[in-house]
PDB file of the backbone (N, CA, C, O) and the ligand in Angstrom, with CONECT records:
HET     ZN  A 101       1
ATOM      1  N   MET A   1     -98.001  48.641  32.691  1.00  0.00           N
ATOM      2  CA  MET A   1     -98.077  47.523  33.692  1.00  0.00           C
ATOM      3  C   MET A   1     -98.556  46.210  32.937  1.00  0.00           C
ATOM      4  O   MET A   1     -99.435  46.257  32.077  1.00  0.00           O
ATOM      5  N   LYS A   2     -97.988  45.165  33.274  1.00  0.00           N
ATOM      6  CA  LYS A   2     -98.281  43.829  32.499  1.00  0.00           C
ATOM      7  C   LYS A   2     -99.691  43.362  33.197  1.00  0.00           C
ATOM      8  O   LYS A   2    -100.082  43.755  34.296  1.00  0.00           O
ATOM      9  N   ASN A   3    -100.296  42.544  32.431  1.00  0.00           N
ATOM     10  CA  ASN A   3    -101.573  42.115  32.979  1.00  0.00           C
ATOM     11  C   ASN A   3    -101.380  41.086  34.033  1.00  0.00           C
ATOM     12  O   ASN A   3    -100.760  40.050  33.791  1.00  0.00           O
ATOM     13  N   GLU A   4    -101.898  41.347  35.207  1.00  0.00           N
ATOM     14  CA  GLU A   4    -101.797  40.339  36.337  1.00  0.00           C
ATOM     15  C   GLU A   4    -102.847  39.297  36.230  1.00  0.00           C
ATOM     16  O   GLU A   4    -103.894  39.581  35.648  1.00  0.00           O
ATOM     17  N   LYS A   5    -102.676  38.168  36.714  1.00  0.00           N
ATOM     18  CA  LYS A   5    -103.633  37.086  36.683  1.00  0.00           C
ATOM     19  C   LYS A   5    -104.047  36.666  38.167  1.00  0.00           C
ATOM     20  O   LYS A   5    -103.217  36.710  39.075  1.00  0.00           O
ATOM     21  N   CYS A   6    -105.241  36.295  38.358  1.00  0.00           N
ATOM     22  CA  CYS A   6    -105.634  35.727  39.669  1.00  0.00           C
ATOM     23  C   CYS A   6    -104.789  34.576  40.037  1.00  0.00           C
ATOM     24  O   CYS A   6    -104.550  33.653  39.259  1.00  0.00           O
ATOM     25  N   LYS A   7    -104.322  34.657  41.294  1.00  0.00           N
ATOM     26  CA  LYS A   7    -103.365  33.655  41.842  1.00  0.00           C
ATOM     27  C   LYS A   7    -104.132  32.208  41.927  1.00  0.00           C
ATOM     28  O   LYS A   7    -103.497  31.154  41.891  1.00  0.00           O
ATOM     29  N   LEU A   8    -105.477  32.256  42.036  1.00  0.00           N
ATOM     30  CA  LEU A   8    -106.171  30.953  42.224  1.00  0.00           C
ATOM     31  C   LEU A   8    -106.789  30.436  40.886  1.00  0.00           C
ATOM     32  O   LEU A   8    -106.642  29.259  40.557  1.00  0.00           O
ATOM     33  N   CYS A   9    -107.455  31.293  40.148  1.00  0.00           N
ATOM     34  CA  CYS A   9    -108.179  30.844  39.027  1.00  0.00           C
ATOM     35  C   CYS A   9    -107.686  31.334  37.581  1.00  0.00           C
ATOM     36  O   CYS A   9    -108.176  30.970  36.511  1.00  0.00           O
ATOM     37  N   GLY A  10    -106.673  32.186  37.748  1.00  0.00           N
ATOM     38  CA  GLY A  10    -106.009  32.615  36.480  1.00  0.00           C
ATOM     39  C   GLY A  10    -106.738  33.676  35.604  1.00  0.00           C
ATOM     40  O   GLY A  10    -106.256  34.030  34.528  1.00  0.00           O
ATOM     41  N   THR A  11    -107.906  34.174  36.083  1.00  0.00           N
ATOM     42  CA  THR A  11    -108.639  35.182  35.462  1.00  0.00           C
ATOM     43  C   THR A  11    -107.806  36.541  35.360  1.00  0.00           C
ATOM     44  O   THR A  11    -107.165  36.952  36.327  1.00  0.00           O
ATOM     45  N   GLU A  12    -107.844  37.158  34.250  1.00  0.00           N
ATOM     46  CA  GLU A  12    -107.135  38.427  34.123  1.00  0.00           C
ATOM     47  C   GLU A  12    -107.658  39.493  35.083  1.00  0.00           C
ATOM     48  O   GLU A  12    -108.873  39.657  35.185  1.00  0.00           O
ATOM     49  N   LEU A  13    -106.858  40.170  35.740  1.00  0.00           N
ATOM     50  CA  LEU A  13    -107.346  41.041  36.770  1.00  0.00           C
ATOM     51  C   LEU A  13    -107.528  42.458  36.340  1.00  0.00           C
ATOM     52  O   LEU A  13    -106.710  43.012  35.606  1.00  0.00           O
ATOM     53  N   LYS A  14    -108.653  43.076  36.821  1.00  0.00           N
ATOM     54  CA  LYS A  14    -108.818  44.489  36.636  1.00  0.00           C
ATOM     55  C   LYS A  14    -108.123  45.264  37.728  1.00  0.00           C
ATOM     56  O   LYS A  14    -107.936  44.736  38.824  1.00  0.00           O
ATOM     57  N   LYS A  15    -107.722  46.536  37.462  1.00  0.00           N
ATOM     58  CA  LYS A  15    -106.987  47.273  38.389  1.00  0.00           C
ATOM     59  C   LYS A  15    -107.793  47.573  39.726  1.00  0.00           C
ATOM     60  O   LYS A  15    -107.215  47.703  40.805  1.00  0.00           O
ATOM     61  N   ASP A  16    -109.115  47.668  39.584  1.00  0.00           N
ATOM     62  CA  ASP A  16    -109.933  47.822  40.789  1.00  0.00           C
ATOM     63  C   ASP A  16    -109.855  46.665  41.728  1.00  0.00           C
ATOM     64  O   ASP A  16    -109.926  46.818  42.948  1.00  0.00           O
ATOM     65  N   TRP A  17    -109.697  45.423  41.107  1.00  0.00           N
ATOM     66  CA  TRP A  17    -109.631  44.203  41.944  1.00  0.00           C
ATOM     67  C   TRP A  17    -108.317  44.170  42.697  1.00  0.00           C
ATOM     68  O   TRP A  17    -108.247  43.777  43.861  1.00  0.00           O
ATOM     69  N   ILE A  18    -107.315  44.580  42.021  1.00  0.00           N
ATOM     70  CA  ILE A  18    -105.930  44.670  42.679  1.00  0.00           C
ATOM     71  C   ILE A  18    -106.002  45.576  43.774  1.00  0.00           C
ATOM     72  O   ILE A  18    -105.564  45.245  44.876  1.00  0.00           O
ATOM     73  N   ALA A  19    -106.550  46.763  43.554  1.00  0.00           N
ATOM     74  CA  ALA A  19    -106.710  47.734  44.574  1.00  0.00           C
ATOM     75  C   ALA A  19    -107.491  47.247  45.738  1.00  0.00           C
ATOM     76  O   ALA A  19    -107.118  47.482  46.888  1.00  0.00           O
ATOM     77  N   LEU A  20    -108.615  46.544  45.454  1.00  0.00           N
ATOM     78  CA  LEU A  20    -109.366  46.025  46.604  1.00  0.00           C
ATOM     79  C   LEU A  20    -108.560  44.955  47.474  1.00  0.00           C
ATOM     80  O   LEU A  20    -108.614  44.858  48.700  1.00  0.00           O
ATOM     81  N   HIS A  21    -107.818  44.187  46.617  1.00  0.00           N
ATOM     82  CA  HIS A  21    -107.085  43.071  47.356  1.00  0.00           C
ATOM     83  C   HIS A  21    -106.126  43.818  48.306  1.00  0.00           C
ATOM     84  O   HIS A  21    -106.036  43.464  49.482  1.00  0.00           O
ATOM     85  N   ARG A  22    -105.425  44.822  47.823  1.00  0.00           N
ATOM     86  CA  ARG A  22    -104.470  45.652  48.581  1.00  0.00           C
ATOM     87  C   ARG A  22    -105.167  46.213  49.873  1.00  0.00           C
ATOM     88  O   ARG A  22    -104.681  46.105  50.999  1.00  0.00           O
ATOM     89  N   LYS A  23    -106.348  46.819  49.583  1.00  0.00           N
ATOM     90  CA  LYS A  23    -107.105  47.486  50.575  1.00  0.00           C
ATOM     91  C   LYS A  23    -107.506  46.618  51.685  1.00  0.00           C
ATOM     92  O   LYS A  23    -107.384  46.959  52.862  1.00  0.00           O
ATOM     93  N   LEU A  24    -108.036  45.373  51.263  1.00  0.00           N
ATOM     94  CA  LEU A  24    -108.704  44.508  52.275  1.00  0.00           C
ATOM     95  C   LEU A  24    -107.724  43.454  52.805  1.00  0.00           C
ATOM     96  O   LEU A  24    -107.883  42.968  53.925  1.00  0.00           O
ATOM     97  N   LEU A  25    -106.784  43.127  52.061  1.00  0.00           N
ATOM     98  CA  LEU A  25    -105.836  41.982  52.559  1.00  0.00           C
ATOM     99  C   LEU A  25    -104.394  42.434  52.843  1.00  0.00           C
ATOM    100  O   LEU A  25    -103.916  42.258  53.964  1.00  0.00           O
ATOM    101  N   ASP A  26    -103.710  42.994  51.885  1.00  0.00           N
ATOM    102  CA  ASP A  26    -102.264  43.276  51.981  1.00  0.00           C
ATOM    103  C   ASP A  26    -101.812  44.280  51.057  1.00  0.00           C
ATOM    104  O   ASP A  26    -101.717  44.081  49.845  1.00  0.00           O
ATOM    105  N   ILE A  27    -101.519  45.423  51.668  1.00  0.00           N
ATOM    106  CA  ILE A  27    -101.119  46.634  50.910  1.00  0.00           C
ATOM    107  C   ILE A  27     -99.827  46.276  50.037  1.00  0.00           C
ATOM    108  O   ILE A  27     -99.646  46.813  48.944  1.00  0.00           O
ATOM    109  N   ASP A  28     -99.021  45.430  50.525  1.00  0.00           N
ATOM    110  CA  ASP A  28     -97.679  45.022  49.717  1.00  0.00           C
ATOM    111  C   ASP A  28     -97.800  43.753  48.939  1.00  0.00           C
ATOM    112  O   ASP A  28     -96.785  43.174  48.551  1.00  0.00           O
ATOM    113  N   ALA A  29     -99.118  43.251  48.671  1.00  0.00           N
ATOM    114  CA  ALA A  29     -99.226  42.048  47.940  1.00  0.00           C
ATOM    115  C   ALA A  29     -98.612  42.032  46.593  1.00  0.00           C
ATOM    116  O   ALA A  29     -98.721  43.005  45.847  1.00  0.00           O
ATOM    117  N   LYS A  30     -97.982  40.980  46.261  1.00  0.00           N
ATOM    118  CA  LYS A  30     -97.375  40.813  44.989  1.00  0.00           C
ATOM    119  C   LYS A  30     -98.278  39.904  44.056  1.00  0.00           C
ATOM    120  O   LYS A  30     -98.201  39.975  42.830  1.00  0.00           O
ATOM    121  N   GLU A  31     -99.083  39.099  44.678  1.00  0.00           N
ATOM    122  CA  GLU A  31    -100.013  38.313  43.885  1.00  0.00           C
ATOM    123  C   GLU A  31    -101.402  38.614  44.378  1.00  0.00           C
ATOM    124  O   GLU A  31    -101.628  38.928  45.546  1.00  0.00           O
ATOM    125  N   PHE A  32    -102.328  38.506  43.446  1.00  0.00           N
ATOM    126  CA  PHE A  32    -103.711  39.022  43.704  1.00  0.00           C
ATOM    127  C   PHE A  32    -104.749  38.009  43.392  1.00  0.00           C
ATOM    128  O   PHE A  32    -104.497  37.065  42.642  1.00  0.00           O
ATOM    129  N   LEU A  33    -105.973  38.186  43.976  1.00  0.00           N
ATOM    130  CA  LEU A  33    -107.100  37.462  43.593  1.00  0.00           C
ATOM    131  C   LEU A  33    -108.137  38.177  42.777  1.00  0.00           C
ATOM    132  O   LEU A  33    -108.276  39.390  42.932  1.00  0.00           O
ATOM    133  N   CYS A  34    -108.854  37.532  41.943  1.00  0.00           N
ATOM    134  CA  CYS A  34    -109.974  38.185  41.281  1.00  0.00           C
ATOM    135  C   CYS A  34    -111.114  38.480  42.196  1.00  0.00           C
ATOM    136  O   CYS A  34    -111.125  38.071  43.357  1.00  0.00           O
ATOM    137  N   ILE A  35    -112.089  39.200  41.666  1.00  0.00           N
ATOM    138  CA  ILE A  35    -113.304  39.530  42.650  1.00  0.00           C
ATOM    139  C   ILE A  35    -113.980  38.412  43.074  1.00  0.00           C
ATOM    140  O   ILE A  35    -114.429  38.408  44.220  1.00  0.00           O
ATOM    141  N   SER A  36    -114.156  37.315  42.241  1.00  0.00           N
ATOM    142  CA  SER A  36    -114.861  36.159  42.702  1.00  0.00           C
ATOM    143  C   SER A  36    -114.132  35.342  43.723  1.00  0.00           C
ATOM    144  O   SER A  36    -114.743  34.854  44.674  1.00  0.00           O
ATOM    145  N   CYS A  37    -112.802  35.171  43.549  1.00  0.00           N
ATOM    146  CA  CYS A  37    -112.037  34.510  44.582  1.00  0.00           C
ATOM    147  C   CYS A  37    -111.902  35.263  45.851  1.00  0.00           C
ATOM    148  O   CYS A  37    -111.785  34.658  46.917  1.00  0.00           O
ATOM    149  N   LEU A  38    -111.913  36.674  45.776  1.00  0.00           N
ATOM    150  CA  LEU A  38    -111.992  37.419  46.956  1.00  0.00           C
ATOM    151  C   LEU A  38    -113.347  37.210  47.684  1.00  0.00           C
ATOM    152  O   LEU A  38    -113.394  37.058  48.905  1.00  0.00           O
ATOM    153  N   ALA A  39    -114.358  37.209  46.954  1.00  0.00           N
ATOM    154  CA  ALA A  39    -115.654  36.978  47.536  1.00  0.00           C
ATOM    155  C   ALA A  39    -115.684  35.637  48.249  1.00  0.00           C
ATOM    156  O   ALA A  39    -116.239  35.551  49.345  1.00  0.00           O
ATOM    157  N   ASP A  40    -115.095  34.559  47.658  1.00  0.00           N
ATOM    158  CA  ASP A  40    -115.041  33.291  48.308  1.00  0.00           C
ATOM    159  C   ASP A  40    -114.268  33.342  49.583  1.00  0.00           C
ATOM    160  O   ASP A  40    -114.660  32.743  50.585  1.00  0.00           O
ATOM    161  N   THR A  41    -113.138  34.076  49.557  1.00  0.00           N
ATOM    162  CA  THR A  41    -112.197  34.210  50.673  1.00  0.00           C
ATOM    163  C   THR A  41    -112.986  34.891  51.910  1.00  0.00           C
ATOM    164  O   THR A  41    -112.844  34.515  53.073  1.00  0.00           O
ATOM    165  N   PHE A  42    -113.815  35.918  51.512  1.00  0.00           N
ATOM    166  CA  PHE A  42    -114.545  36.652  52.585  1.00  0.00           C
ATOM    167  C   PHE A  42    -115.843  36.002  52.907  1.00  0.00           C
ATOM    168  O   PHE A  42    -116.503  36.426  53.856  1.00  0.00           O
ATOM    169  N   GLY A  43    -116.270  34.969  52.159  1.00  0.00           N
ATOM    170  CA  GLY A  43    -117.650  34.452  52.297  1.00  0.00           C
ATOM    171  C   GLY A  43    -118.732  35.433  51.997  1.00  0.00           C
ATOM    172  O   GLY A  43    -119.762  35.415  52.670  1.00  0.00           O
ATOM    173  N   CYS A  44    -118.555  36.330  50.979  1.00  0.00           N
ATOM    174  CA  CYS A  44    -119.556  37.270  50.632  1.00  0.00           C
ATOM    175  C   CYS A  44    -119.830  37.171  49.232  1.00  0.00           C
ATOM    176  O   CYS A  44    -119.215  36.348  48.553  1.00  0.00           O
ATOM    177  N   ASP A  45    -120.728  37.959  48.711  1.00  0.00           N
ATOM    178  CA  ASP A  45    -121.069  38.031  47.280  1.00  0.00           C
ATOM    179  C   ASP A  45    -120.134  39.033  46.504  1.00  0.00           C
ATOM    180  O   ASP A  45    -119.633  40.018  47.046  1.00  0.00           O
ATOM    181  N   VAL A  46    -119.939  38.680  45.140  1.00  0.00           N
ATOM    182  CA  VAL A  46    -119.220  39.543  44.411  1.00  0.00           C
ATOM    183  C   VAL A  46    -119.843  40.997  44.388  1.00  0.00           C
ATOM    184  O   VAL A  46    -119.156  42.017  44.351  1.00  0.00           O
ATOM    185  N   GLU A  47    -121.182  40.973  44.412  1.00  0.00           N
ATOM    186  CA  GLU A  47    -121.935  42.257  44.342  1.00  0.00           C
ATOM    187  C   GLU A  47    -121.484  43.147  45.579  1.00  0.00           C
ATOM    188  O   GLU A  47    -121.307  44.361  45.474  1.00  0.00           O
ATOM    189  N   ASP A  48    -121.316  42.435  46.762  1.00  0.00           N
ATOM    190  CA  ASP A  48    -120.936  43.232  47.967  1.00  0.00           C
ATOM    191  C   ASP A  48    -119.591  43.901  47.754  1.00  0.00           C
ATOM    192  O   ASP A  48    -119.396  45.039  48.181  1.00  0.00           O
ATOM    193  N   LEU A  49    -118.642  43.202  47.088  1.00  0.00           N
ATOM    194  CA  LEU A  49    -117.308  43.721  46.864  1.00  0.00           C
ATOM    195  C   LEU A  49    -117.332  44.889  45.871  1.00  0.00           C
ATOM    196  O   LEU A  49    -116.637  45.897  45.999  1.00  0.00           O
ATOM    197  N   GLU A  50    -118.218  44.656  44.841  1.00  0.00           N
ATOM    198  CA  GLU A  50    -118.400  45.824  43.891  1.00  0.00           C
ATOM    199  C   GLU A  50    -118.872  47.044  44.577  1.00  0.00           C
ATOM    200  O   GLU A  50    -118.452  48.153  44.249  1.00  0.00           O
ATOM    201  N   ILE A  51    -119.722  46.871  45.505  1.00  0.00           N
ATOM    202  CA  ILE A  51    -120.303  48.003  46.294  1.00  0.00           C
ATOM    203  C   ILE A  51    -119.106  48.601  47.156  1.00  0.00           C
ATOM    204  O   ILE A  51    -118.992  49.822  47.263  1.00  0.00           O
ATOM    205  N   LYS A  52    -118.282  47.792  47.723  1.00  0.00           N
ATOM    206  CA  LYS A  52    -117.160  48.278  48.511  1.00  0.00           C
ATOM    207  C   LYS A  52    -116.162  49.062  47.598  1.00  0.00           C
ATOM    208  O   LYS A  52    -115.620  50.094  47.992  1.00  0.00           O
ATOM    209  N   ILE A  53    -115.952  48.541  46.399  1.00  0.00           N
ATOM    210  CA  ILE A  53    -115.062  49.276  45.376  1.00  0.00           C
ATOM    211  C   ILE A  53    -115.658  50.655  45.191  1.00  0.00           C
ATOM    212  O   ILE A  53    -114.898  51.622  45.239  1.00  0.00           O
ATOM    213  N   GLU A  54    -116.984  50.833  44.978  1.00  0.00           N
ATOM    214  CA  GLU A  54    -117.487  52.157  44.762  1.00  0.00           C
ATOM    215  C   GLU A  54    -117.399  52.989  46.010  1.00  0.00           C
ATOM    216  O   GLU A  54    -117.165  54.193  45.899  1.00  0.00           O
ATOM    217  N   GLU A  55    -117.578  52.404  47.258  1.00  0.00           N
ATOM    218  CA  GLU A  55    -117.450  53.156  48.449  1.00  0.00           C
ATOM    219  C   GLU A  55    -115.982  53.699  48.595  1.00  0.00           C
ATOM    220  O   GLU A  55    -115.765  54.859  48.946  1.00  0.00           O
ATOM    221  N   PHE A  56    -115.035  52.842  48.322  1.00  0.00           N
ATOM    222  CA  PHE A  56    -113.591  53.239  48.464  1.00  0.00           C
ATOM    223  C   PHE A  56    -113.282  54.402  47.485  1.00  0.00           C
ATOM    224  O   PHE A  56    -112.538  55.335  47.787  1.00  0.00           O
ATOM    225  N   LYS A  57    -113.901  54.277  46.299  1.00  0.00           N
ATOM    226  CA  LYS A  57    -113.636  55.316  45.288  1.00  0.00           C
ATOM    227  C   LYS A  57    -114.309  56.669  45.758  1.00  0.00           C
ATOM    228  O   LYS A  57    -113.749  57.745  45.548  1.00  0.00           O
ATOM    229  N   GLU A  58    -115.396  56.589  46.330  1.00  0.00           N
ATOM    230  CA  GLU A  58    -116.078  57.821  46.834  1.00  0.00           C
ATOM    231  C   GLU A  58    -115.317  58.454  47.994  1.00  0.00           C
ATOM    232  O   GLU A  58    -115.263  59.670  48.178  1.00  0.00           O
ATOM    233  N   GLN A  59    -114.726  57.521  48.774  1.00  0.00           N
ATOM    234  CA  GLN A  59    -113.909  58.063  49.839  1.00  0.00           C
ATOM    235  C   GLN A  59    -112.616  58.761  49.405  1.00  0.00           C
ATOM    236  O   GLN A  59    -111.960  59.451  50.185  1.00  0.00           O
ATOM    237  N   GLY A  60    -112.274  58.549  48.116  1.00  0.00           N
ATOM    238  CA  GLY A  60    -111.042  59.000  47.532  1.00  0.00           C
ATOM    239  C   GLY A  60    -109.842  58.249  47.825  1.00  0.00           C
ATOM    240  O   GLY A  60    -108.731  58.776  47.769  1.00  0.00           O
ATOM    241  N   CYS A  61    -110.036  56.944  48.160  1.00  0.00           N
ATOM    242  CA  CYS A  61    -108.935  56.106  48.536  1.00  0.00           C
ATOM    243  C   CYS A  61    -107.885  56.090  47.342  1.00  0.00           C
ATOM    244  O   CYS A  61    -108.179  55.817  46.179  1.00  0.00           O
ATOM    245  N   VAL A  62    -106.678  56.405  47.780  1.00  0.00           N
ATOM    246  CA  VAL A  62    -105.439  56.526  46.792  1.00  0.00           C
ATOM    247  C   VAL A  62    -105.254  55.222  45.927  1.00  0.00           C
ATOM    248  O   VAL A  62    -104.855  55.247  44.763  1.00  0.00           O
ATOM    249  N   LEU A  63    -105.585  54.093  46.614  1.00  0.00           N
ATOM    250  CA  LEU A  63    -105.401  52.877  45.898  1.00  0.00           C
ATOM    251  C   LEU A  63    -106.225  52.677  44.614  1.00  0.00           C
ATOM    252  O   LEU A  63    -105.833  51.950  43.702  1.00  0.00           O
ATOM    253  N   PHE A  64    -107.325  53.320  44.589  1.00  0.00           N
ATOM    254  CA  PHE A  64    -108.338  53.226  43.566  1.00  0.00           C
ATOM    255  C   PHE A  64    -108.178  54.437  42.497  1.00  0.00           C
ATOM    256  O   PHE A  64    -109.108  54.671  41.725  1.00  0.00           O
ATOM    257  N   LYS A  65    -107.145  55.099  42.470  1.00  0.00           N
ATOM    258  CA  LYS A  65    -106.905  56.143  41.507  1.00  0.00           C
ATOM    259  C   LYS A  65    -106.485  55.583  40.123  1.00  0.00           C
ATOM    260  O   LYS A  65    -106.244  56.352  39.193  1.00  0.00           O
TER     261      LYS A  65
HETATM  262 ZN    ZN A 101    -109.828  34.083  40.823  1.00  0.00          ZN2+
END
């Protein structure tokens, strides 16, 4: 898979961020946001989203495989 970049700031995306975007915003998304732009979108801290990622992984969410 080619490296995706954040739609807003151009930061190279990690696959966990793409999975988080899909999980929280749009499962069929073609463009993605990095974790800091996602945090801005939701008005929360990056740290909160990192906790979410860990929670989803623990739940065994298929997006985070
Ligand atoms: Zn960004």
